[in-house]
C-alpha positions in Angstrom: -54.8 10.4 26.2 -55.2 8.5 23.8 -55.0 10.8 21.5 -51.3 11.9 23.1 -49.5 8.8 22.7 -51.4 8.3 19.2 -49.7 11.4 17.9 -46.2 10.0 19.8 -46.5 7.4 17.9 -46.7 9.4 14.5 -44.2 11.3 15.5 -42.2 8.0 15.8 -43.4 6.6 12.3 -42.5 10.2 10.3 -38.9 10.7 12.4 -38.2 6.6 11.1 -39.2 7.5 7.2 -37.5 10.4 7.5 -34.0 8.6 9.3 -34.6 6.5 6.4 -33.7 9.3 4.1 -30.2 9.6 4.7 -27.8 9.4 2.1 -24.3 9.9 2.3 -21.1 11.1 -0.3 -17.0 11.3 0.2 -17.4 15.0 -1.4 -13.8 15.5 -0.8 -13.6 11.9 -2.9 -16.0 13.0 -5.3 -14.6 16.0 -6.0 -11.2 14.1 -6.8 -12.3 11.6 -9.1 -13.6 14.5 -11.7 -11.6 13.9 -14.6 -11.7 18.2 -14.0 -9.6 17.9 -11.2 -6.5 17.0 -12.6 -6.6 19.6 -15.3 -7.8 22.0 -12.7 -4.0 21.0 -11.3 -2.4 20.8 -14.2 -3.7 24.2 -14.6 -2.4 24.7 -10.8 1.2 23.0 -11.3 1.3 25.4 -14.1 1.5 28.7 -13.0 3.4 27.6 -9.6 6.1 26.6 -11.5 6.1 29.1 -13.8 6.1 31.8 -10.7 8.6 29.4 -9.0 11.2 29.8 -11.4 10.1 33.7 -12.1 12.0 34.3 -8.1 14.2 32.0 -8.9 15.7 33.9 -11.0 14.4 37.2 -9.0 16.8 35.1 -6.3 19.5 34.8 -9.0 19.6 37.8 -10.1 19.9 39.5 -6.5 22.4 36.9 -5.6 24.5 37.9 -8.2 24.4 41.9 -7.7 24.7 40.9 -3.6 28.3 39.0 -4.9 29.2 41.6 -7.5 28.3 44.1 -4.5 31.1 42.5 -2.2 33.5 42.1 -4.4 34.3 45.7 -6.0 32.6 48.3 -2.9 36.2 49.0 -1.3 37.0 50.5 -5.1 32.7 52.4 -5.3 33.1 55.1 -4.4 30.7 56.6 -0.8 28.3 57.6 -3.9 27.9 54.7 -6.1 28.4 52.4 -3.0 24.4 53.7 -1.7 23.5 54.1 -5.0 24.3 49.9 -5.0 22.7 49.6 -2.0 20.2 51.3 -2.3 19.7 49.0 -5.1 19.8 45.4 -3.3 17.7 47.0 -0.6 15.0 47.8 -3.5 15.4 44.1 -5.0 15.2 42.5 -1.9 12.0 44.2 -0.7 10.7 43.6 -4.5 11.2 39.9 -4.1 9.4 39.8 -1.1 7.1 41.6 -2.2 6.8 39.3 -5.2 6.7 36.2 -2.7 3.5 37.2 -0.9 1.5 38.5 -3.8 2.8 35.5 -6.0 1.6 32.8 -2.7 -1.8 34.7 -2.3 -2.8 34.6 -6.0 -1.9 30.9 -6.4 -4.4 30.8 -3.9 -7.1 32.5 -5.4 -6.1 30.9 -9.2 -6.9 27.3 -7.4 -10.0 28.1 -6.5 -11.0 29.7 -9.0 -10.3 26.8 -10.8 -12.0 24.2 -8.3 -15.0 26.3 -7.5 -17.1 25.1 -10.5 -15.4 21.6 -9.8 -17.0 21.5 -6.9 -20.7 23.6 -7.3 -21.2 19.9 -10.3 -20.2 17.6 -7.7 -22.4 19.4 -5.4 -25.0 20.3 -8.4 -24.9 16.3 -9.2 -26.0 14.7 -5.3 -28.7 17.7 -4.7 -30.1 16.0 -8.4 -29.7 12.4 -7.8 -30.8 13.6 -3.6 -34.4 15.1 -5.2 -34.8 12.5 -7.0 -34.0 9.3 -4.5 -36.1 11.6 -2.2 -33.4 11.6 0.4 -34.0 14.6 2.9 -30.8 15.2 3.8 -27.3 13.6 2.8 -23.7 13.9 5.6 -20.8 14.1 3.5 -19.5 10.6 4.8 -15.6 11.5 5.5 -16.7 13.6 8.3 -19.6 11.4 9.8 -18.0 9.3 12.6 -20.5 6.7 12.5 -23.6 6.0 10.7 -25.9 3.2 10.0 -24.9 1.8 6.7 -28.8 -0.2 5.8 -30.0 2.9 6.7 -28.7 5.6 4.9 -28.4 6.0 0.9 -25.0 6.0 -0.7 -25.1 8.1 -2.8 -21.1 7.6 -4.2 -21.9 4.3 -7.1 -24.7 7.1 -8.2 -22.7 10.5 -8.3 -19.4 8.6 -10.1 -21.5 7.5 -12.7 -24.1 11.1 -13.1 -20.1 12.7 -13.6 -19.1 10.7 -15.0 -16.0 8.9 -13.6 -15.6 5.8 -14.7 -14.6 3.0 -12.1 -11.9 2.1 -12.1 -11.0 5.7 -11.2 -9.2 5.4 -7.7 -7.8 8.0 -5.3 -5.2 5.5 -6.0 -5.2 6.2 -10.0 -5.7 10.6 -9.5 -2.4 10.1 -6.9 0.0 8.2 -9.7 -2.2 11.1 -11.8 -0.8 13.9 -9.6 2.4 12.9 -9.1 3.0 11.9 -12.8 1.8 15.8 -13.6 5.1 16.2 -10.7 7.5 15.5 -12.3 7.0 16.8 -15.3 7.1 19.9 -14.3 9.5 19.8 -11.7 11.6 19.3 -14.8 
């Protein structure tokens, strides 16, 4: 009986010691605060604007040809009318295909640009956890409850490890992003 109590007590001590080796970090915030994130967003916005401009040019060309078609269709022969209808249908098909492909490519480009940022942040958190003797790190944005006294907040150390200035916040990043969006909107 004493052995069972001793084993149970040792297990509780081990669990208690492990519980104090839990870290937290807001992973999305950390990635967003990294300077590389804004560079990626700049590239994504540039690609998006170029795609949007190309799409709008295609739509404008279609609308112009459609207007001409409506104005002149009564004066055309059946073969010209058929050729013009086919041309408009082909243009409309190309526009739809472009829109679908462009959206998919934009998503892929975004994933491609953000992957190294996410990996760099993850590697920094892993290294800090190892240095601090932390066994488990949770994403604080997805935790319903945690005891702050018994966890290690890796966010401040991760910010330092990633070279994120103290005054850089989600609000300042949002302001930068808004300014960037305005720049690409024009």
